[in-house]
C-alpha positions in Angstrom: -39.6 -10.0 2.3 -36.4 -7.9 2.1 -35.9 -4.8 4.1 -36.6 -2.6 1.1 -39.9 -4.4 0.4 -41.3 -4.3 4.0 -43.6 -1.4 4.8 -42.9 0.6 7.9 -46.0 2.3 9.3 -43.9 5.4 10.1 -42.3 5.4 6.7 -44.6 8.0 5.2 -44.1 10.3 8.2 -40.4 9.9 8.0 -40.2 10.7 4.3 -42.2 13.9 4.7 -39.4 15.4 6.8 -36.8 16.8 4.2 -34.3 17.5 7.0 -34.0 13.9 8.1 -30.8 12.2 7.1 -30.8 8.6 5.8 -29.3 5.9 7.9 -26.3 3.7 6.9 -28.5 1.0 5.4 -30.4 3.5 3.2 -27.1 4.5 1.6 -26.4 1.0 0.4 -27.4 -0.1 -3.0 -28.0 -3.9 -3.1 -27.6 -3.9 -6.9 -23.9 -2.9 -6.8 -23.1 -5.2 -3.9 -25.0 -8.1 -5.4 -27.4 -8.8 -2.4 -29.5 -6.8 0.0 -28.1 -5.9 3.4 -31.0 -6.0 5.9 -29.5 -5.1 9.2 -26.5 -3.4 10.8 -25.5 -6.7 12.2 -25.2 -8.2 8.7 -23.3 -5.1 7.5 -20.7 -5.3 10.3 -20.3 -9.1 9.8 -19.5 -8.4 6.1 -17.1 -5.6 6.9 -15.5 -7.7 9.7 -15.0 -10.5 7.2 -13.3 -8.2 4.7 -11.1 -6.9 7.5 -10.1 -10.4 8.6 -9.0 -11.1 5.1 -7.0 -7.9 5.0 -5.5 -8.7 8.4 -4.4 -12.2 7.2 -2.4 -10.7 4.3 -1.1 -7.8 6.3 0.2 -9.8 9.3 1.7 -12.4 7.0 3.6 -9.7 5.2 4.8 -7.7 8.2 6.0 -10.5 10.5 8.7 -11.6 8.0 11.1 -8.7 8.3 12.4 -9.4 11.8 12.7 -13.1 11.2 14.4 -13.0 7.8 18.0 -13.0 9.2 17.3 -16.1 11.1 15.7 -17.8 8.0 18.8 -17.2 5.9 21.1 -18.3 8.7 19.1 -21.5 9.3 18.8 -22.4 5.6 22.3 -21.3 4.7 21.3 -18.7 2.1 22.6 -15.3 3.1 23.3 -14.5 -0.6 19.5 -15.0 -1.3 18.3 -12.7 1.5 16.7 -10.1 -0.7 14.7 -12.8 -2.6 12.6 -13.5 0.5 11.0 -10.1 -0.2 11.5 -9.8 -3.9 9.7 -13.0 -4.8 6.7 -11.9 -2.8 6.7 -8.4 -4.2 7.0 -9.6 -7.8 4.1 -12.0 -7.6 1.7 -9.7 -5.8 2.5 -6.7 -7.9 1.9 -8.4 -11.3 -1.3 -10.1 -10.2 -3.0 -7.1 -8.6 -4.5 -5.6 -11.9 -5.3 -9.1 -13.2 -7.4 -10.0 -10.1 -9.0 -6.6 -10.3 -10.3 -7.2 -13.9 -11.3 -10.7 -13.1 -13.3 -9.6 -10.1 -15.1 -7.0 -12.2 -16.1 -9.7 -14.7 -16.9 -12.7 -12.5 -17.5 -11.2 -9.1 -15.4 -10.5 -5.9 -16.2 -13.6 -3.9 -14.4 -16.4 -5.8 -11.2 -14.4 -6.1 -11.3 -13.1 -2.5 -11.6 -16.7 -1.3 -9.0 -18.0 -3.7 -6.6 -15.2 -2.6 -6.9 -16.1 1.1 -6.6 -19.8 0.4 -3.5 -19.4 -1.8 -1.9 -17.1 0.7 -2.5 -19.6 3.5 -1.2 -22.6 1.5 1.9 -20.6 0.7 2.4 -19.8 4.4 2.2 -23.4 5.4 4.7 -24.4 2.7 7.0 -21.6 3.8 7.0 -22.9 7.3 8.0 -26.4 6.0 10.7 -25.1 3.6 13.9 -27.1 3.8 16.2 -24.8 1.7 16.2 -21.3 0.3 15.0 -22.3 -3.1 11.8 -23.7 -1.6 11.3 -20.7 0.7 11.6 -18.3 -2.2 9.2 -20.3 -4.4 6.6 -20.5 -1.6 7.0 -16.8 -0.8 6.1 -16.2 -4.4 3.0 -18.4 -4.0 2.1 -16.2 -1.0 2.4 -13.2 -3.2 0.0 -14.7 -5.7 -2.6 -14.8 -3.0 -1.9 -11.4 -1.5 -2.3 -9.9 -5.0 -6.0 -10.7 -4.7 -6.8 -10.1 -1.1 -6.0 -6.4 -0.6 -7.4 -4.8 -3.8 -10.6 -6.9 -3.7 -11.1 -6.1 -0.1 -11.1 -2.4 -1.0 -13.4 -3.0 -4.0 -15.9 -4.9 -1.8 -16.2 -1.8 0.4 -16.7 0.2 -2.8 -19.5 -2.1 -3.9 -21.3 -1.6 -0.6 -20.9 2.2 -0.1 -21.1 5.1 -2.6 -18.0 7.4 -2.9 -19.4 9.9 -0.4 -19.4 7.2 2.3 -16.4 5.1 1.4 -13.9 7.2 3.2 -15.3 6.3 6.6 -15.1 2.5 6.0 -12.0 2.3 3.8 -10.3 4.3 6.6 -11.1 1.4 9.0 -9.8 -1.1 6.3 -6.5 0.7 6.0 -6.3 1.0 9.8 -6.3 -2.8 9.8 -3.3 -2.9 7.6 -1.6 -0.1 9.7 -2.3 -2.1 12.9 -0.6 -5.1 11.3 2.4 -2.9 10.4 2.7 -1.9 14.1 2.3 -5.3 15.7 3.8 -7.5 12.9 7.5 -6.8 13.5 7.2 -7.2 17.3 5.1 -10.4 16.9 7.6 -11.8 14.4 10.5 -11.1 16.7 8.7 -12.7 19.7 7.7 -15.9 17.8 11.2 -16.2 16.3 12.9 -15.9 19.6 10.4 -18.1 21.5 9.4 -20.8 19.0 11.6 -20.4 15.9 11.1 -18.6 12.6 8.8 -21.2 11.1 6.0 -20.2 13.5 5.7 -16.7 11.9 4.0 -18.4 8.9 1.6 -20.4 11.1 0.5 -17.7 13.5 -2.4 -16.2 11.4 -3.7 -19.5 9.9 -6.7 -19.5 12.3 -7.5 -15.9 11.2 -7.4 -17.0 7.6 -9.7 -20.0 8.3 -12.2 -17.8 10.0 -12.0 -15.3 7.1 -12.7 -18.1 4.5 -15.7 -19.5 6.4 -17.1 -16.0 7.0 -16.6 -14.9 3.4 -18.2 -18.1 2.1 -21.3 -17.4 4.2 -21.7 -13.6 3.8 -20.4 -12.4 0.5 -22.7 -12.6 -2.6 -21.6 -14.7 -5.6 -23.2 -12.2 -8.1 -20.8 -10.9 -10.8 -20.6 -7.1 -10.9 -20.0 -6.4 -14.5 -20.8 -7.9 -18.0 -18.9 -11.2 -18.4 -16.6 -10.9 -21.3 -13.5 -12.7 -22.6 -10.4 -12.0 -20.6 -7.5 -10.4 -22.4 -4.8 -13.1 -21.9 -2.4 -11.4 -24.3 -2.6 -8.3 -22.1 -1.9 -10.5 -19.0 1.2 -12.0 -20.7 2.5 -8.6 -21.8 1.9 -7.1 -18.3 4.1 -9.8 -16.9 6.8 -9.1 -19.5 6.7 -5.4 -18.6 6.4 -5.7 -14.8 8.7 -8.6 -14.0 12.0 -7.1 -15.4 11.0 -3.7 -14.0 10.6 -5.2 -10.5 13.7 -7.2 -10.8 15.7 -4.2 -11.9 14.3 -2.1 -9.0 15.1 -4.8 -6.5 18.6 -5.6 -7.7 19.8 -2.1 -8.7 22.3 -0.8 -6.2 22.3 -4.1 -4.3 23.2 -7.0 -6.5 24.3 -4.9 -9.5 25.3 -1.3 -10.2 22.6 0.9 -11.7 24.7 1.2 -14.9 25.5 -2.5 -15.2 24.4 -4.4 -18.3 22.1 -6.6 -16.3 20.1 -3.6 -14.9 20.1 -1.7 -18.2 19.0 -4.8 -20.0 16.1 -5.4 -17.6 14.9 -1.8 -17.9 15.2 -2.1 -21.7 13.0 -5.3 -21.8 10.5 -3.6 -19.4 10.2 -0.5 -21.7 9.6 -2.7 -24.7 7.1 -4.7 -22.8 5.3 -1.5 -21.7 5.1 -0.3 -25.2 3.7 -3.5 -26.5 1.3 -3.7 -23.6 -0.1 -0.2 -24.4 -0.5 -1.0 -28.1 -2.3 -4.3 -27.4 -4.5 -2.9 -24.6 -5.7 0.0 -26.8 -7.1 -2.5 -29.3 -8.4 -5.0 -26.7 -12.1 -5.4 -26.2 -11.7 -6.0 -22.4 -8.2 -4.7 -21.4 -6.6 -5.8 -18.1 -5.3 -2.3 -17.3 -7.1 0.2 -19.6 -4.6 2.8 -21.0 -7.7 5.0 -21.9 -8.2 5.5 -18.1 -5.3 7.9 -18.3 -7.3 10.2 -20.5 -9.2 11.1 -17.3 -7.2 13.7 -15.5 -8.5 12.7 -12.1 -7.4 9.1 -12.6 -3.9 10.1 -13.9 -3.2 12.5 -11.0 -4.5 10.0 -8.5 -2.2 7.3 -9.8 0.7 9.7 -9.6 -0.4 10.5 -6.0 -0.6 6.8 -5.1 2.9 6.3 -6.5 4.5 9.2 -4.7 2.8 8.5 -1.4 4.2 4.9 -1.4 7.6 6.2 -2.5 7.7 8.5 0.6 6.2 6.0 3.0 8.6 3.2 2.2 11.7 5.4 2.4 10.6 6.6 5.8 9.8 3.2 7.3 12.7 1.3 5.8 15.6 3.5 6.8 14.5 5.2 10.1 15.6 2.1 12.1 19.1 2.4 10.6 19.3 6.0 11.8 18.0 5.2 15.3 20.3 2.2 15.8 23.3 3.4 13.9 23.4 7.1 14.7 21.6 7.4 18.0 22.7 4.0 19.3 19.3 2.7 20.3 18.6 -1.1 20.5 16.5 -2.8 17.9 13.6 -3.0 20.4 13.8 0.7 21.3 14.0 1.8 17.7 10.9 -0.2 17.0 9.1 1.6 19.8 10.2 4.9 18.4 8.9 4.1 14.9 5.5 2.8 16.3 4.1 6.3 16.9 4.6 7.1 13.2 2.5 4.1 12.3 -0.1 5.0 14.9 -0.2 8.5 13.5 -0.7 7.0 10.0 -3.5 4.8 11.2 -5.3 7.5 13.1 -4.9 10.0 10.2 -6.3 7.4 7.8 -9.4 6.9 9.9 -10.0 10.6 10.6 -9.2 11.5 7.0 -11.8 9.1 5.8 -14.4 10.6 8.1 -13.4 14.1 6.9 -13.6 13.1 3.3 -17.1 11.7 3.8 -18.2 14.9 5.6 -16.8 17.6 3.4 -15.9 15.9 0.1 -13.1 18.4 -0.6 -10.5 15.8 -1.5 -8.2 18.2 -3.4 -7.4 20.2 -0.2 -6.9 17.1 1.8 -4.4 15.8 -0.7 -2.5 19.1 -0.6 -2.5 19.1 3.2 -1.2 15.5 3.3 1.7 16.3 1.0 2.5 19.5 3.0 2.5 17.6 6.4 4.5 14.7 5.0 7.0 17.0 3.3 7.4 19.1 6.5 8.1 16.0 8.5 10.7 14.8 6.1 12.4 18.3 6.1 12.6 18.0 9.9 14.0 14.5 9.6 16.6 15.8 7.1 17.9 18.1 9.8 18.5 15.3 12.4 22.0 14.4 13.5 23.7 12.4 16.3 22.5 15.1 18.9 18.8 14.7 18.0 16.6 14.0 21.0 14.0 11.3 21.3 11.2 13.9 21.5 12.4 15.5 18.3 12.4 12.1 16.5 8.9 11.4 17.8 7.7 14.8 16.5 9.2 14.2 13.1 7.9 10.7 12.5 4.4 11.5 13.9 4.1 14.5 11.6 5.2 12.4 8.6 2.9 9.6 9.5 -0.1 11.9 9.8 0.6 13.4 6.3 1.0 10.0 4.6 -2.0 8.6 6.5 -4.3 11.3 5.1 -3.5 10.1 1.6 -3.4 6.3 2.1 -7.0 5.8 0.9 -7.7 9.2 -0.6 -6.5 8.6 -4.1 -8.2 5.2 -4.4 -11.6 6.7 -3.5 -11.2 9.7 -5.7 -10.2 7.6 -8.7 -13.2 5.2 -8.0 -15.5 8.2 -8.0 -14.4 9.1 -11.6 -15.6 5.8 -13.1 -18.6 3.5 -13.3 -19.2 0.7 -10.9 -18.4 -1.9 -13.6 -14.7 -0.6 -13.5 -14.4 -0.4 -9.8 -12.2 -3.5 -9.4 -9.8 -2.4 -12.2 -9.5 1.2 -10.9 -8.9 -0.1 -7.3 -6.3 -2.6 -8.5 -4.6 0.2 -10.6 -4.1 2.3 -7.5 -2.7 -0.7 -5.6 -0.5 -1.5 -8.5 1.1 2.0 -8.6 1.5 1.9 -4.8 3.5 -1.3 -5.0 5.6 0.0 -7.9 6.3 3.2 -5.9 7.2 1.1 -2.8 9.6 -1.0 -4.9 11.2 2.1 -6.4 11.4 3.7 -2.9 13.3 0.7 -1.5 15.6 0.4 -4.5 16.3 3.9 -5.7 16.3 5.7 -2.4 18.3 2.8 -0.9 21.0 3.4 -3.6 21.0 7.1 -2.7 21.6 6.2 0.9 24.3 3.6 0.2 26.2 5.9 -2.2 26.1 8.8 0.3 27.2 6.6 3.1 30.1 5.0 1.1 31.3 8.5 0.0 31.3 9.9 3.6 32.7 6.7 5.2 35.5 6.3 2.7 36.6 9.9 3.0 36.9 9.5 6.8 38.5 6.1 6.8 41.0 7.0 4.1 41.6 10.5 5.5 41.5 11.4 9.2 41.4 7.7 10.3 44.2 6.5 8.0 46.6 4.4 10.1 44.2 4.2 13.1 42.0 1.3 12.0 42.8 -2.0 10.3 41.5 -2.9 6.9 39.4 -5.6 8.5 37.8 -3.2 10.9 37.0 -0.7 8.1 35.5 -3.3 5.8 33.2 -4.6 8.6 31.2 -1.4 8.4 31.4 -0.8 4.7 27.7 -1.7 4.1 25.3 -0.2 6.6 22.4 -2.6 5.7 24.4 -5.6 6.8 24.7 -3.9 10.3 20.9 -4.2 10.8 21.1 -7.9 9.9 23.9 -8.4 12.4 22.0 -6.6 15.1 18.9 -8.8 14.5 21.0 -11.9 14.8 22.5 -10.6 18.1 26.0 -10.3 16.6 26.6 -6.7 17.9 26.0 -4.5 20.9 25.4 -0.8 21.4 22.8 -0.5 18.7 24.4 -1.9 15.6 28.0 -0.9 16.3 30.2 -3.2 18.3 31.8 -1.9 21.5 35.3 -3.3 20.8 36.2 -1.1 17.8 38.1 2.2 18.0 36.1 5.2 19.2 37.1 7.1 16.1 35.7 4.5 13.8 32.5 4.4 15.8 32.1 8.2 15.3 32.9 7.8 11.6 30.2 5.2 11.1 27.6 7.4 13.0 28.5 10.6 11.2 28.4 8.8 7.8 25.1 7.2 8.5 23.7 10.5 9.7 24.7 12.2 6.4 23.4 9.3 4.3 20.0 8.9 5.9 19.2 12.6 6.3 20.1 13.1 2.6 17.6 10.4 1.9 14.9 12.3 3.7 15.8 15.4 1.9 15.1 13.5 -1.4 11.9 12.4 0.2 10.9 15.9 0.9 11.5 16.9 -2.7 9.3 14.0 -3.8 6.5 15.2 -1.5 7.0 18.7 -3.0 6.5 17.2 -6.5 3.3 15.6 -5.2 2.1 18.9 -3.8 2.6 20.7 -7.1 0.8 17.8 -8.9 -2.2 18.0 -6.6 -2.7 21.7 -7.7 -4.0 20.3 -11.0 -6.4 17.8 -9.5 -10.0 18.5 -10.7 -12.5 18.3 -8.0 -16.1 17.0 -8.5 -18.7 16.0 -5.9 -18.5 12.5 -4.5 -21.5 10.5 -5.6 -24.1 9.6 -3.0 -25.2 6.4 -4.7 -23.6 3.7 -6.6 -26.6 3.7 -8.9 -25.5 7.0 -10.3 -22.5 5.2 -11.8 -24.7 3.0 -14.0 -26.7 5.9 -15.4 -24.0 8.5 -15.9 -22.2 9.2 -19.2 -18.7 10.5 -18.3 -16.9 12.7 -20.7 -14.4 15.5 -20.7 -14.4 19.0 -21.9 -11.6 20.3 -24.0 -9.6 21.2 -20.9 -9.7 17.7 -19.7 -12.3 18.3 -16.9 -14.7 15.5 -16.2 -18.3 16.3 -17.0 -21.2 14.1 -15.9 -24.9 14.1 -16.3 -26.4 11.9 -13.6 -29.4 11.3 -11.6 -28.7 12.4 -8.0 -29.5 9.8 -5.3 -32.2 10.4 -2.8 -31.9 7.4 -0.4 -34.7 8.6 1.8 -37.3 8.7 -1.0 -39.5 5.7 -1.7 -38.0 3.9 -4.7 -41.5 3.2 -6.0 -42.0 6.9 -6.7 -40.9 8.4 -10.0 -37.3 9.5 -10.2 -36.5 13.2 -10.3 -35.3 14.9 -13.4 -31.5 14.5 -14.1 -29.5 17.3 -12.6 -26.1 18.3 -14.0 -23.0 17.6 -12.0 -21.2 20.6 -10.6 -17.5 21.1 -10.1 -16.0 22.7 -7.1 -13.3 24.4 -9.3 
């Protein structure tokens, strides 16, 4: 007999105590997960399996950055450097909402297993690549796998726990990704220096194999929702809309100018694709990414929050090493050590934020606090210069990391709470989709801001006060600051990313120009966090459900002001399920 069917002699005594809180297992609904969970050991094995899958994708993604310069040097493809990341990002972003809908229809297990398998096959092939074209193609294959792993891992946790409990466990899940972000670059550098860059693709294969075996044995095969025909026309139009958009964001300011015909054309195709996608999805019986979700104000604001959080996070992580190495003169190793506390702050805040969300449920104020802290940290980073101390850098990055960490999982859980369990995968994938779009825009648009500010400041110094003191070759060597990081990782320069054999005046010009460019970037980031703060003021707040079963029985609607209104049976996990259910109780709003 299952745990729910066995009779405990003390059960009647326990149920007569209204002050007794239900245990973890009592909060789990086997219907939404697809199978009963009969012990804590079984629960932790399932959660460990999901975390292993997440770790496989996260480590595979974060180890590549430090090894990329060696890859392009070995395969003679410096001109294709950006495509190592672009191909992966393209494939994973496009497939995220598709996997989410498929898992809602046919169940999580087959696509979780398929995602890990595809990712590992892509990793092996990347390690065997003989030229840049092969490497780029196999990185895209890895992206196809990653597009399934992360959103489905989050959805599995949502299947197990109701919204009121998800914060605790999704915090641990995001902490796994954060841990990979901390150790990945260091591990990638060590493997590349010790064994060669190909080994970075092999290192987590054992983890992936264990994850596949464990998932095969522990995850249920039951489909979550009603099986209906997949909207393949929506899939095609989503690709038409997303691929040109991601290419434009990846190339703008790097390969082509923002106003070039290529970038304008890509944006134009994307806009047309988005319009066609919306029209088709509004008529589709089973849309891939339902435009009607945006009629729910909670969902709309949460997607904006996910987008802005990723925008701020990527701008901070991507360009802080440039400031530390180029302006303060730190080595690549030391700059990595200084960025690590930010990631640790992000991980800790994600875990503690999840605990707080489950305890108090007041997600609106947590979102506001997160944007305030992240914005404050970016304002402090915008005030940094060549005289900034190490302690000041640590204070600024930790404060920013805590703010962003508080919001990493928040918007996903809040959006999930606004919809039925049958839409859990789609809603989760939507949040991940907008995060990745925000990250791509952060790298591209904010990178262009930084490059333009640097070029303006650098040219004014070289052509002004340094005119006649430096040669054209010396000036051209430091025209693009992003190339300096590549040179430093290949060991081509000393003293941070600036060589010691150039004139002192040129060294100071590079550092001053970099300081202006990067701090202006963080000022833009602070403005973005301010926009997020204002947006959160309009976020409706409803209680987090205490049972996934509520989702199957509720009838969501909105009042004329756009506020979600629900009528639902409130869960009572400690009550014997054989007894009659209580009368429905209306859902109250905190606002």
